[in-house]
N, C-alpha and C positions, 0 to 999 in steps of 0.2 A: 548611622545607617548610610549616610552619604559617603563616608570614608570607605565603608565596605563595598559600596557599589562602584566606586571610582575605578579600581583595577579592571573590573569587567568591561567598563566602557572604554578604557584605554586599550585593552586587548582587542575589543571589537573594532576600534579605529585603526589599530595596527594591522589587523587581518584585512580589513576593508581596503587599506592602502595597497594591498598585494592580492588582487582578485584571484589569481591562480592558486594562491595559498588557501583561500577560502574554498575553492573548488576541490582541491586535494583533501582538505579536512572533511568536506561533505562525503567524498568518496570513501575515505578511510572509515568514517563513522558508519556509513551504510554497509560496507563490507564486513565490519565488525559485528553488526547486528545480524547480518545474513549468516555469518559463520556460527554465531551462537545458536541460531535456529537449526542449522544443519547438525550441530553437535547434539541438540536435543532429539532431533529425528533419528540420528544414528544410535543414540543411547536407547531410545524407545524401541527401535527395530531390533537391536541386539538383545535386549532384555524383555522382549514382547511377551514371551510365554510365561515368564515368572511374574511379570506385572499383571498379565491377564488372569493367571491363576488366583492372585490376590483379589483382583476385581471380581472374579466369579464368586469367590467366597462371600464378599461383601454383598454382591447382588442376590445370592441365594438367601441371605438373611432378610433382605428387603423384599424379595419376591413373594415370600410367604405372607406378607401383610395384605389384608383385604383391599386396601386402597390401591396397591400396585396391581392386583388382579383386575380391579375395575377399570383402571387406566389401560391395561393391555387389551381388555375386551372392547373398550371404546375406540382405541386407535390401533387396530390390528396391523395396518400397513406399516406403521412405524416400528412396531415390535418385530415384524417379519424382516424389515430391512436391517435392523440391528443384528438379528440372528445370522444374516447372510455375511456380515463382515467377519473376517478372520481377526485374530489378535493383532497381528502385525499391521494389517490395514487400518484397524480402528485406532491403534495407538499412534502410528506414524502420521496418519492423516489428521486426526482430530486433536490429538495432544499437541502436535506441532502447530496446527492452525489456531487452536485455542490459546496457546502461549503467545503467538504473534498477535492475535486479537487483543488479548489482555494487556500486553505491553504497549501496543499502539494506542489503546483506549486510555491508558494511564497517562501516556505522553500527551495525548490530545487534551485531556481534562486539565492537566497541569499547565499547558500553554494557554488554554482558554481562560482559566482562572487568572493566570498572570497578566494576560492582556486586559481582561475585564477589570481587574482590581488595580491596574497601573503599577504592577510590581517591577523589579529591576529589569526583567526581560524587555520591557518597553524602552527603557533607556539604552539597552544594548541594541535593540532594533534601530533606534534613531542614530546612534553613533555609527553603526555599521552602514546604514543607508547613506549617511553623509559622506563617509570615507569612500565607499564604492562610487558614488556620484563624482566625487572630486578626482578619483584616480582613473576614470573611464577614458578610453581612447576612441577616436573616430572609427578606426577599423573594427575595434571590439563591438562598438554599438551597432555598426552596420551588419556584422556577422550574426550577432545575437538577435537582432530584429528579424532577420530572415529565419533563423533557427526557431525562434519562439512561435512563429506561425504554424509550425508542425505540431504544436500542442494545443492549437485552437479547436473550437467546437467543430468547425467544418472539416479540419484535417482528421480529427478522431472519428467523426461520423463517416467519412470516406473509408477509413481503416476498418471501422466496424462492419460496413457493408461488404467490403472485399473479403475479409476473413470469414464472415458468416457464409457468404456464397461458396467459398472454398470448402468449408466444413460440410455444408449441405450437399455439395457435389460428391464428397467422399462418404456420404451417408451418416454423418455424425450429427444427428439432429439434436441430441441432448447437449452436446458441446456448443452447437451453434446457438441454441436458445440461451444457454448459460452465458455465453460470450456477449450476446446482445443485451441480456438482462444486466450483466455486470457493468457494461459501459453506460447504458441508459440510466440505470439506477444510481450509479456514481455521480452522474451529472445532476440528477434531481436532488440527491443528498447534498452535494456541494452548494447548490443554489439555496437550499433550505438553511444550511449552516451559515452562509453569507448573510442571509436575511435575519437570522437569529442574532448574530453578533454585531452586524452593521458597523464594521470598523472601516474608517476612511483609509484610502490609499495614501502612500507617501506623497508629499508635495514638495516641489522644487521650483525656484524662480525660472530655471531653464531646464525643463524636463527633457530627458532623453527619449522617453516614449510616454504615450498616454493610453490609459485603459479605463473602461467604464466599469461601473459596479463596485461592490464592496471588496474589501481586501482579504478578510480572514474567513476561511482558509483559502490558499491559492488554488484556483480552479485548474490552471495548467499543470501544477505539480500533482494534484490529486488525480486528475484525469489521465495523465501520462503514467503514473504509477499503476493505476488500475488496468489500463490498456496493456502496458508492457509486462506487468505482473501476470495478466491472463495469457499473454503470448508466451511467456516463459512456461507457464503451467501446460499450455497446449503443446509446447515443444517437448516437455518431459514425457507427455503421453504419446506423441506421434513420431518424434525423431528417434532413430534407431541406434545411434552411436553416442557414447559418452562425450566425445569431443564436440560433436554438434550441439549437444545440450548445454555444455559449458560455455561454448561460444555465444549461444543465444542468450543465456542468462547474463553473461558479462556485458554483452551489447545492451541488453535491456536495462541493466543496472546503470551503466555509464550514461545512457540516453536520458534516463529519468532524473539522475542527479544533475546532469547538464541543463535539463529543462528548468529545474528549480533554481539553479544558479543564474540562468539567463533572466529570470523574472526579478531577482534581486539586483543584478547588474544594471538592468534597464530602469530600475527605480520604480517599478510598479507594484512591488511587494516587499514586505519586511521579512527578515529571517524567520520570525515566528510564524508568519503566514505560510511560508514554504514548508517548514517542519510540520505544522499542523495539517497541511495538505497531504504530506507523506503519511502522517499518522492516521488521518481519517481514511485515506485511500487503502492503507494496510488493513484497517478494520473491515472495510467493505469487501476488499479482496478476499480476506479470510472467510467471511460469511459466504460469499459466492462460491468459492472453491469447495468449501465444506458441503454446501447444498448440491453442487454438481456431482461431487463424489457419491453422495447418498443416492442421487437419481441414477447415476451410472450403474450402481450396484443393485438396482431393483431386479428381481428375478426375471429372466428373459430379455434383458436389455442388451442390444448389440454393443452399445458403447461400454458396457461394464466388463472390459477385458483388462488383464493385468498390464502393467507397464512393460514395454518391449525391452528385452535385455540387450 
């Protein structure tokens, strides 16, 4: 087993000795996942009616069951909302979000099990953390210390208030409430996960930065992903040009990855902490966006308008 684990540790040490290579790999991996989700959304949009026809046939068989009728009578609001969704809306929104949620949940569970059971990911974490610490520069540490403050609780809280105020001013109450719920709930979820796993942070004789609390999953990584994921979602709804939407998504993606990288570079988180933060943030983001979309499409809602073309 040690022989099998050694190459992974050596690779982690080699990547850690070149910090910008690690940043590039994180960006490439994130872009790859995003492109995969876009492909699924485009496929579901293109084949929505055929897939919906199949789903309708399946539903028709289940709808005749007495248990289904009792549930519909007990929860009429849910049944009404589902009837309001078109085939394209349902498949693109909920299939895409469901896939993102499922993939992210699997990644998080795998990382959590690996950390808890002391699997090879822990050795990779240690090797990468040591290599990053040894290869750090004074200028890099100063720059990333300043940058990482933008992912702190107070920075995200300020962002939450500013964006919520802007949404309320435009009359987007559902979006404002959903935005605040996503950020606040993400913070509560992260604190609960940290307490559950209680993983100590990396330790060094000469630390580059000091952070309080537990390490797994990274709060900065999770909070930034939720915040900038929600900003991207709001941009898709409110921005009118494709170019503006693409620029916003690209900036949000780069900012989020850079935040996770800064936490590893400064030695306050391991690689698995950051990846778990991204995974948990994706799960929570998918849940929140799905809930907001259902709320926006309630009959009579002003917010329930189609995406601008």
